[in-house]
N, CA, C and O atoms as a Maestro MAE file, in Angstrom:
{
 s_m_m2io_version
 :::
 2.0.0
}

f_m_ct {
 s_m_title
 :::
 protein
 m_atom[244] {
  # First column is atom index #
  i_m_mmod_type
  r_m_x_coord
  r_m_y_coord
  r_m_z_coord
  i_m_residue_number
  s_m_chain_name
  s_m_pdb_residue_name
  s_m_pdb_atom_name
  i_m_atomic_number
  :::
  1 25 -7.083 -3.379 70.790 1 A "UNK " " N  " 7
  2 3 -5.805 -3.679 70.870 1 A "UNK " " CA " 6
  3 2 -5.243 -4.224 69.853 1 A "UNK " " C  " 6
  4 15 -6.005 -4.759 69.047 1 A "UNK " " O  " 8
  5 25 -3.897 -4.257 69.600 2 A "UNK " " N  " 7
  6 3 -3.271 -4.905 68.142 2 A "UNK " " CA " 6
  7 2 -3.278 -6.390 68.469 2 A "UNK " " C  " 6
  8 15 -3.044 -6.882 69.573 2 A "UNK " " O  " 8
  9 25 -3.566 -6.995 67.407 3 A "UNK " " N  " 7
  10 3 -3.480 -8.565 67.404 3 A "UNK " " CA " 6
  11 2 -2.402 -9.247 67.925 3 A "UNK " " C  " 6
  12 15 -2.486 -10.296 68.563 3 A "UNK " " O  " 8
  13 25 -1.257 -8.577 67.620 4 A "UNK " " N  " 7
  14 3 0.106 -9.402 68.299 4 A "UNK " " CA " 6
  15 2 0.114 -9.018 69.774 4 A "UNK " " C  " 6
  16 15 0.648 -9.870 70.484 4 A "UNK " " O  " 8
  17 25 -0.324 -7.999 70.372 5 A "UNK " " N  " 7
  18 3 -0.316 -7.817 71.774 5 A "UNK " " CA " 6
  19 2 -1.417 -8.764 72.249 5 A "UNK " " C  " 6
  20 15 -1.135 -9.548 73.155 5 A "UNK " " O  " 8
  21 25 -2.445 -8.765 71.809 6 A "UNK " " N  " 7
  22 3 -3.601 -9.569 72.388 6 A "UNK " " CA " 6
  23 2 -3.100 -11.015 72.314 6 A "UNK " " C  " 6
  24 15 -3.308 -11.731 73.293 6 A "UNK " " O  " 8
  25 25 -2.506 -11.477 71.326 7 A "UNK " " N  " 7
  26 3 -2.061 -12.890 71.276 7 A "UNK " " CA " 6
  27 2 -0.957 -13.084 72.285 7 A "UNK " " C  " 6
  28 15 -0.823 -14.192 72.804 7 A "UNK " " O  " 8
  29 25 -0.126 -12.047 72.612 8 A "UNK " " N  " 7
  30 3 0.901 -12.251 73.617 8 A "UNK " " CA " 6
  31 2 0.352 -12.614 74.957 8 A "UNK " " C  " 6
  32 15 0.812 -13.489 75.691 8 A "UNK " " O  " 8
  33 25 -1.003 -11.612 75.275 9 A "UNK " " N  " 7
  34 3 -1.462 -11.694 76.712 9 A "UNK " " CA " 6
  35 2 -2.299 -12.826 76.862 9 A "UNK " " C  " 6
  36 15 -2.578 -13.231 77.990 9 A "UNK " " O  " 8
  37 25 -2.792 -13.460 75.692 10 A "UNK " " N  " 7
  38 3 -3.538 -14.855 75.922 10 A "UNK " " CA " 6
  39 2 -2.553 -16.046 76.090 10 A "UNK " " C  " 6
  40 15 -2.810 -16.947 76.889 10 A "UNK " " O  " 8
  41 25 -1.430 -16.044 75.336 11 A "UNK " " N  " 7
  42 3 -0.536 -17.099 75.250 11 A "UNK " " CA " 6
  43 2 0.341 -17.241 76.331 11 A "UNK " " C  " 6
  44 15 0.620 -18.379 76.710 11 A "UNK " " O  " 8
  45 25 0.822 -16.250 76.891 12 A "UNK " " N  " 7
  46 3 1.741 -16.350 78.059 12 A "UNK " " CA " 6
  47 2 1.139 -16.829 79.352 12 A "UNK " " C  " 6
  48 15 1.815 -17.529 80.106 12 A "UNK " " O  " 8
  49 25 -0.174 -16.466 79.666 13 A "UNK " " N  " 7
  50 3 -0.636 -17.406 80.776 13 A "UNK " " CA " 6
  51 2 -0.896 -18.839 80.457 13 A "UNK " " C  " 6
  52 15 -0.855 -19.656 81.377 13 A "UNK " " O  " 8
  53 25 -1.131 -19.180 79.369 14 A "UNK " " N  " 7
  54 3 -1.084 -20.627 79.023 14 A "UNK " " CA " 6
  55 2 0.191 -21.266 79.148 14 A "UNK " " C  " 6
  56 15 0.226 -22.408 79.608 14 A "UNK " " O  " 8
  57 25 1.201 -20.707 78.815 15 A "UNK " " N  " 7
  58 3 2.732 -21.336 78.952 15 A "UNK " " CA " 6
  59 2 2.792 -21.620 80.555 15 A "UNK " " C  " 6
  60 15 2.999 -22.769 80.946 15 A "UNK " " O  " 8
  61 25 2.611 -20.572 81.456 16 A "UNK " " N  " 7
  62 3 2.777 -20.656 82.724 16 A "UNK " " CA " 6
  63 2 1.699 -21.627 83.266 16 A "UNK " " C  " 6
  64 15 2.071 -22.265 84.251 16 A "UNK " " O  " 8
  65 25 0.551 -21.853 82.868 17 A "UNK " " N  " 7
  66 3 -0.439 -22.867 83.363 17 A "UNK " " CA " 6
  67 2 0.076 -24.218 82.885 17 A "UNK " " C  " 6
  68 15 -0.030 -25.166 83.662 17 A "UNK " " O  " 8
  69 25 0.626 -24.405 81.677 18 A "UNK " " N  " 7
  70 3 1.262 -25.609 81.401 18 A "UNK " " CA " 6
  71 2 2.416 -25.993 82.337 18 A "UNK " " C  " 6
  72 15 2.376 -27.121 82.829 18 A "UNK " " O  " 8
  73 25 3.418 -25.197 82.630 19 A "UNK " " N  " 7
  74 3 4.381 -25.480 83.694 19 A "UNK " " CA " 6
  75 2 3.677 -25.715 84.954 19 A "UNK " " C  " 6
  76 15 4.174 -26.595 85.657 19 A "UNK " " O  " 8
  77 25 2.626 -25.125 85.401 20 A "UNK " " N  " 7
  78 3 2.145 -25.504 86.757 20 A "UNK " " CA " 6
  79 2 1.541 -26.984 86.602 20 A "UNK " " C  " 6
  80 15 1.728 -27.849 87.457 20 A "UNK " " O  " 8
  81 25 0.933 -27.154 85.638 21 A "UNK " " N  " 7
  82 3 0.267 -28.559 85.489 21 A "UNK " " CA " 6
  83 2 1.423 -29.581 85.323 21 A "UNK " " C  " 6
  84 15 1.276 -30.678 85.863 21 A "UNK " " O  " 8
  85 25 2.436 -29.355 84.702 22 A "UNK " " N  " 7
  86 3 3.664 -30.204 84.516 22 A "UNK " " CA " 6
  87 2 4.464 -30.313 86.052 22 A "UNK " " C  " 6
  88 15 5.096 -31.323 86.359 22 A "UNK " " O  " 8
  89 25 4.356 -29.304 86.820 23 A "UNK " " N  " 7
  90 3 5.023 -29.673 88.140 23 A "UNK " " CA " 6
  91 2 3.944 -30.184 89.008 23 A "UNK " " C  " 6
  92 15 4.314 -30.925 89.919 23 A "UNK " " O  " 8
  93 25 2.811 -29.960 88.917 24 A "UNK " " N  " 7
  94 3 1.727 -30.815 89.675 24 A "UNK " " CA " 6
  95 2 1.667 -32.289 89.434 24 A "UNK " " C  " 6
  96 15 1.452 -33.136 90.301 24 A "UNK " " O  " 8
  97 25 1.899 -32.520 88.067 25 A "UNK " " N  " 7
  98 3 2.018 -33.990 87.691 25 A "UNK " " CA " 6
  99 2 3.246 -34.661 88.146 25 A "UNK " " C  " 6
  100 15 3.290 -35.822 88.553 25 A "UNK " " O  " 8
  101 25 4.293 -33.806 88.044 26 A "UNK " " N  " 7
  102 3 5.573 -34.328 88.554 26 A "UNK " " CA " 6
  103 2 5.584 -34.717 89.922 26 A "UNK " " C  " 6
  104 15 6.188 -35.721 90.298 26 A "UNK " " O  " 8
  105 25 4.893 -33.912 90.749 27 A "UNK " " N  " 7
  106 3 5.051 -33.982 92.344 27 A "UNK " " CA " 6
  107 2 4.097 -35.271 92.589 27 A "UNK " " C  " 6
  108 15 4.275 -35.779 93.696 27 A "UNK " " O  " 8
  109 25 3.177 -35.864 91.823 28 A "UNK " " N  " 7
  110 3 2.432 -36.919 91.944 28 A "UNK " " CA " 6
  111 2 3.054 -38.290 91.612 28 A "UNK " " C  " 6
  112 15 2.577 -39.361 91.990 28 A "UNK " " O  " 8
  113 25 4.218 -38.142 90.831 29 A "UNK " " N  " 7
  114 3 5.049 -39.269 90.731 29 A "UNK " " CA " 6
  115 2 6.052 -39.769 91.745 29 A "UNK " " C  " 6
  116 15 7.219 -39.375 91.754 29 A "UNK " " O  " 8
  117 25 5.505 -40.746 92.693 30 A "UNK " " N  " 7
  118 3 6.330 -41.074 93.836 30 A "UNK " " CA " 6
  119 2 6.764 -42.504 93.742 30 A "UNK " " C  " 6
  120 15 7.575 -42.909 94.575 30 A "UNK " " O  " 8
  121 25 6.318 -43.298 92.833 31 A "UNK " " N  " 7
  122 3 6.506 -44.539 92.814 31 A "UNK " " CA " 6
  123 2 7.978 -44.928 92.270 31 A "UNK " " C  " 6
  124 15 8.437 -44.216 91.377 31 A "UNK " " O  " 8
  125 25 8.790 -46.074 92.779 32 A "UNK " " N  " 7
  126 3 10.174 -45.972 92.292 32 A "UNK " " CA " 6
  127 2 10.180 -46.224 90.737 32 A "UNK " " C  " 6
  128 15 11.122 -45.862 90.032 32 A "UNK " " O  " 8
  129 25 9.050 -46.880 90.242 33 A "UNK " " N  " 7
  130 3 8.977 -47.061 88.764 33 A "UNK " " CA " 6
  131 2 8.913 -45.766 87.894 33 A "UNK " " C  " 6
  132 15 9.155 -45.782 86.687 33 A "UNK " " O  " 8
  133 25 8.575 -44.659 88.578 34 A "UNK " " N  " 7
  134 3 8.360 -43.376 88.064 34 A "UNK " " CA " 6
  135 2 9.685 -42.479 87.784 34 A "UNK " " C  " 6
  136 15 9.743 -41.417 87.164 34 A "UNK " " O  " 8
  137 25 10.715 -43.190 88.404 35 A "UNK " " N  " 7
  138 3 11.917 -42.402 88.543 35 A "UNK " " CA " 6
  139 2 12.507 -41.784 87.052 35 A "UNK " " C  " 6
  140 15 12.872 -40.616 86.921 35 A "UNK " " O  " 8
  141 25 12.522 -42.616 86.163 36 A "UNK " " N  " 7
  142 3 12.913 -42.104 84.760 36 A "UNK " " CA " 6
  143 2 12.010 -41.047 84.310 36 A "UNK " " C  " 6
  144 15 12.554 -40.097 83.748 36 A "UNK " " O  " 8
  145 25 10.702 -41.019 84.447 37 A "UNK " " N  " 7
  146 3 9.605 -40.143 84.018 37 A "UNK " " CA " 6
  147 2 9.839 -38.988 84.740 37 A "UNK " " C  " 6
  148 15 9.729 -37.922 84.135 37 A "UNK " " O  " 8
  149 25 10.204 -38.981 86.170 38 A "UNK " " N  " 7
  150 3 10.513 -37.799 86.903 38 A "UNK " " CA " 6
  151 2 11.591 -37.014 86.571 38 A "UNK " " C  " 6
  152 15 11.603 -35.787 86.665 38 A "UNK " " O  " 8
  153 25 12.549 -37.743 86.161 39 A "UNK " " N  " 7
  154 3 13.847 -37.197 85.659 39 A "UNK " " CA " 6
  155 2 13.653 -36.297 84.483 39 A "UNK " " C  " 6
  156 15 14.014 -35.121 84.436 39 A "UNK " " O  " 8
  157 25 13.018 -36.997 83.489 40 A "UNK " " N  " 7
  158 3 12.739 -36.466 82.234 40 A "UNK " " CA " 6
  159 2 11.887 -35.238 82.295 40 A "UNK " " C  " 6
  160 15 12.047 -34.274 81.546 40 A "UNK " " O  " 8
  161 25 10.845 -35.335 83.354 41 A "UNK " " N  " 7
  162 3 9.801 -34.106 83.633 41 A "UNK " " CA " 6
  163 2 10.777 -32.903 84.208 41 A "UNK " " C  " 6
  164 15 10.679 -31.726 83.863 41 A "UNK " " O  " 8
  165 25 11.587 -33.345 85.004 42 A "UNK " " N  " 7
  166 3 12.336 -32.351 85.655 42 A "UNK " " CA " 6
  167 2 13.323 -31.486 84.585 42 A "UNK " " C  " 6
  168 15 13.586 -30.290 84.706 42 A "UNK " " O  " 8
  169 25 13.740 -32.260 83.651 43 A "UNK " " N  " 7
  170 3 14.572 -31.671 82.597 43 A "UNK " " CA " 6
  171 2 13.649 -30.671 81.873 43 A "UNK " " C  " 6
  172 15 14.053 -29.515 81.748 43 A "UNK " " O  " 8
  173 25 12.402 -31.033 81.368 44 A "UNK " " N  " 7
  174 3 11.630 -30.199 80.762 44 A "UNK " " CA " 6
  175 2 11.321 -28.940 81.652 44 A "UNK " " C  " 6
  176 15 11.335 -27.838 81.104 44 A "UNK " " O  " 8
  177 25 11.055 -29.036 82.936 45 A "UNK " " N  " 7
  178 3 10.650 -28.056 83.725 45 A "UNK " " CA " 6
  179 2 11.731 -27.065 83.871 45 A "UNK " " C  " 6
  180 15 11.455 -25.865 83.876 45 A "UNK " " O  " 8
  181 25 13.002 -27.504 83.997 46 A "UNK " " N  " 7
  182 3 14.239 -26.783 83.958 46 A "UNK " " CA " 6
  183 2 14.245 -25.834 82.721 46 A "UNK " " C  " 6
  184 15 14.406 -24.616 82.802 46 A "UNK " " O  " 8
  185 25 14.036 -26.592 81.469 47 A "UNK " " N  " 7
  186 3 14.063 -25.960 80.318 47 A "UNK " " CA " 6
  187 2 13.112 -24.729 80.210 47 A "UNK " " C  " 6
  188 15 13.512 -23.647 79.777 47 A "UNK " " O  " 8
  189 25 11.679 -24.976 80.675 48 A "UNK " " N  " 7
  190 3 10.442 -24.261 80.594 48 A "UNK " " CA " 6
  191 2 10.863 -22.962 81.509 48 A "UNK " " C  " 6
  192 15 10.435 -21.846 81.213 48 A "UNK " " O  " 8
  193 25 11.752 -23.177 82.667 49 A "UNK " " N  " 7
  194 3 11.998 -21.928 83.554 49 A "UNK " " CA " 6
  195 2 13.337 -21.290 83.069 49 A "UNK " " C  " 6
  196 15 13.769 -20.287 83.639 49 A "UNK " " O  " 8
  197 25 13.994 -21.860 82.026 50 A "UNK " " N  " 7
  198 3 15.221 -21.217 81.764 50 A "UNK " " CA " 6
  199 2 15.042 -19.851 81.160 50 A "UNK " " C  " 6
  200 15 13.985 -19.724 80.542 50 A "UNK " " O  " 8
  201 25 15.867 -18.754 81.197 51 A "UNK " " N  " 7
  202 3 15.746 -17.514 80.771 51 A "UNK " " CA " 6
  203 2 15.872 -17.508 79.103 51 A "UNK " " C  " 6
  204 15 15.270 -16.666 78.436 51 A "UNK " " O  " 8
  205 25 16.657 -18.461 78.545 52 A "UNK " " N  " 7
  206 3 16.662 -18.610 77.296 52 A "UNK " " CA " 6
  207 2 15.392 -19.097 76.597 52 A "UNK " " C  " 6
  208 15 15.015 -18.578 75.546 52 A "UNK " " O  " 8
  209 25 14.703 -20.150 77.221 53 A "UNK " " N  " 7
  210 3 13.509 -20.412 76.718 53 A "UNK " " CA " 6
  211 2 12.362 -19.259 76.936 53 A "UNK " " C  " 6
  212 15 11.552 -18.923 76.073 53 A "UNK " " O  " 8
  213 25 12.453 -18.729 78.238 54 A "UNK " " N  " 7
  214 3 11.444 -17.529 78.178 54 A "UNK " " CA " 6
  215 2 11.564 -16.467 77.170 54 A "UNK " " C  " 6
  216 15 10.592 -15.913 76.658 54 A "UNK " " O  " 8
  217 25 12.931 -16.173 76.875 55 A "UNK " " N  " 7
  218 3 13.003 -15.216 75.756 55 A "UNK " " CA " 6
  219 2 12.560 -15.679 74.442 55 A "UNK " " C  " 6
  220 15 11.932 -15.000 73.629 55 A "UNK " " O  " 8
  221 25 12.958 -16.946 74.296 56 A "UNK " " N  " 7
  222 3 12.356 -17.358 72.915 56 A "UNK " " CA " 6
  223 2 10.797 -17.509 72.776 56 A "UNK " " C  " 6
  224 15 10.212 -17.397 71.699 56 A "UNK " " O  " 8
  225 25 10.229 -17.756 73.887 57 A "UNK " " N  " 7
  226 3 8.809 -17.699 74.059 57 A "UNK " " CA " 6
  227 2 8.269 -16.293 73.675 57 A "UNK " " C  " 6
  228 15 7.447 -16.018 72.802 57 A "UNK " " O  " 8
  229 25 8.914 -15.483 74.517 58 A "UNK " " N  " 7
  230 3 8.558 -13.941 74.269 58 A "UNK " " CA " 6
  231 2 8.798 -13.551 72.820 58 A "UNK " " C  " 6
  232 15 7.948 -12.839 72.286 58 A "UNK " " O  " 8
  233 25 9.789 -13.912 72.172 59 A "UNK " " N  " 7
  234 3 10.058 -13.533 70.857 59 A "UNK " " CA " 6
  235 2 8.984 -14.096 69.914 59 A "UNK " " C  " 6
  236 15 8.409 -13.361 69.112 59 A "UNK " " O  " 8
  237 25 8.708 -15.468 70.024 60 A "UNK " " N  " 7
  238 3 7.690 -16.073 69.303 60 A "UNK " " CA " 6
  239 2 6.239 -15.642 69.470 60 A "UNK " " C  " 6
  240 15 5.434 -15.854 68.564 60 A "UNK " " O  " 8
  241 25 5.899 -15.067 70.557 61 A "UNK " " N  " 7
  242 3 4.615 -14.604 71.058 61 A "UNK " " CA " 6
  243 2 4.561 -13.392 70.749 61 A "UNK " " C  " 6
  244 15 3.572 -12.723 71.049 61 A "UNK " " O  " 8
  :::
 }
 m_bond[243] {
  # First column is bond index #
  i_m_from
  i_m_to
  i_m_order
  :::
  1 1 2 1
  2 2 3 1
  3 3 4 2
  4 3 5 1
  5 5 6 1
  6 6 7 1
  7 7 8 2
  8 7 9 1
  9 9 10 1
  10 10 11 1
  11 11 12 2
  12 11 13 1
  13 13 14 1
  14 14 15 1
  15 15 16 2
  16 15 17 1
  17 17 18 1
  18 18 19 1
  19 19 20 2
  20 19 21 1
  21 21 22 1
  22 22 23 1
  23 23 24 2
  24 23 25 1
  25 25 26 1
  26 26 27 1
  27 27 28 2
  28 27 29 1
  29 29 30 1
  30 30 31 1
  31 31 32 2
  32 31 33 1
  33 33 34 1
  34 34 35 1
  35 35 36 2
  36 35 37 1
  37 37 38 1
  38 38 39 1
  39 39 40 2
  40 39 41 1
  41 41 42 1
  42 42 43 1
  43 43 44 2
  44 43 45 1
  45 45 46 1
  46 46 47 1
  47 47 48 2
  48 47 49 1
  49 49 50 1
  50 50 51 1
  51 51 52 2
  52 51 53 1
  53 53 54 1
  54 54 55 1
  55 55 56 2
  56 55 57 1
  57 57 58 1
  58 58 59 1
  59 59 60 2
  60 59 61 1
  61 61 62 1
  62 62 63 1
  63 63 64 2
  64 63 65 1
  65 65 66 1
  66 66 67 1
  67 67 68 2
  68 67 69 1
  69 69 70 1
  70 70 71 1
  71 71 72 2
  72 71 73 1
  73 73 74 1
  74 74 75 1
  75 75 76 2
  76 75 77 1
  77 77 78 1
  78 78 79 1
  79 79 80 2
  80 79 81 1
  81 81 82 1
  82 82 83 1
  83 83 84 2
  84 83 85 1
  85 85 86 1
  86 86 87 1
  87 87 88 2
  88 87 89 1
  89 89 90 1
  90 90 91 1
  91 91 92 2
  92 91 93 1
  93 93 94 1
  94 94 95 1
  95 95 96 2
  96 95 97 1
  97 97 98 1
  98 98 99 1
  99 99 100 2
  100 99 101 1
  101 101 102 1
  102 102 103 1
  103 103 104 2
  104 103 105 1
  105 105 106 1
  106 106 107 1
  107 107 108 2
  108 107 109 1
  109 109 110 1
  110 110 111 1
  111 111 112 2
  112 111 113 1
  113 113 114 1
  114 114 115 1
  115 115 116 2
  116 115 117 1
  117 117 118 1
  118 118 119 1
  119 119 120 2
  120 119 121 1
  121 121 122 1
  122 122 123 1
  123 123 124 2
  124 123 125 1
  125 125 126 1
  126 126 127 1
  127 127 128 2
  128 127 129 1
  129 129 130 1
  130 130 131 1
  131 131 132 2
  132 131 133 1
  133 133 134 1
  134 134 135 1
  135 135 136 2
  136 135 137 1
  137 137 138 1
  138 138 139 1
  139 139 140 2
  140 139 141 1
  141 141 142 1
  142 142 143 1
  143 143 144 2
  144 143 145 1
  145 145 146 1
  146 146 147 1
  147 147 148 2
  148 147 149 1
  149 149 150 1
  150 150 151 1
  151 151 152 2
  152 151 153 1
  153 153 154 1
  154 154 155 1
  155 155 156 2
  156 155 157 1
  157 157 158 1
  158 158 159 1
  159 159 160 2
  160 159 161 1
  161 161 162 1
  162 162 163 1
  163 163 164 2
  164 163 165 1
  165 165 166 1
  166 166 167 1
  167 167 168 2
  168 167 169 1
  169 169 170 1
  170 170 171 1
  171 171 172 2
  172 171 173 1
  173 173 174 1
  174 174 175 1
  175 175 176 2
  176 175 177 1
  177 177 178 1
  178 178 179 1
  179 179 180 2
  180 179 181 1
  181 181 182 1
  182 182 183 1
  183 183 184 2
  184 183 185 1
  185 185 186 1
  186 186 187 1
  187 187 188 2
  188 187 189 1
  189 189 190 1
  190 190 191 1
  191 191 192 2
  192 191 193 1
  193 193 194 1
  194 194 195 1
  195 195 196 2
  196 195 197 1
  197 197 198 1
  198 198 199 1
  199 199 200 2
  200 199 201 1
  201 201 202 1
  202 202 203 1
  203 203 204 2
  204 203 205 1
  205 205 206 1
  206 206 207 1
  207 207 208 2
  208 207 209 1
  209 209 210 1
  210 210 211 1
  211 211 212 2
  212 211 213 1
  213 213 214 1
  214 214 215 1
  215 215 216 2
  216 215 217 1
  217 217 218 1
  218 218 219 1
  219 219 220 2
  220 219 221 1
  221 221 222 1
  222 222 223 1
  223 223 224 2
  224 223 225 1
  225 225 226 1
  226 226 227 1
  227 227 228 2
  228 227 229 1
  229 229 230 1
  230 230 231 1
  231 231 232 2
  232 231 233 1
  233 233 234 1
  234 234 235 1
  235 235 236 2
  236 235 237 1
  237 237 238 1
  238 238 239 1
  239 239 240 2
  240 239 241 1
  241 241 242 1
  242 242 243 1
  243 243 244 2
  :::
 }
}
């Protein structure tokens, strides 16, 4: 397999796994004092899920 193709298949699942972990952590933040952190994580999650970010990730990988 070509190195750049192999790298793509290794790193794409890592990005998805990072998003899953972030969503799991976000779900556990239930205390009122966690509100600011929850909002910040929601912004990051939206960025990760955006088409622009996915296109950039595909381009970089």
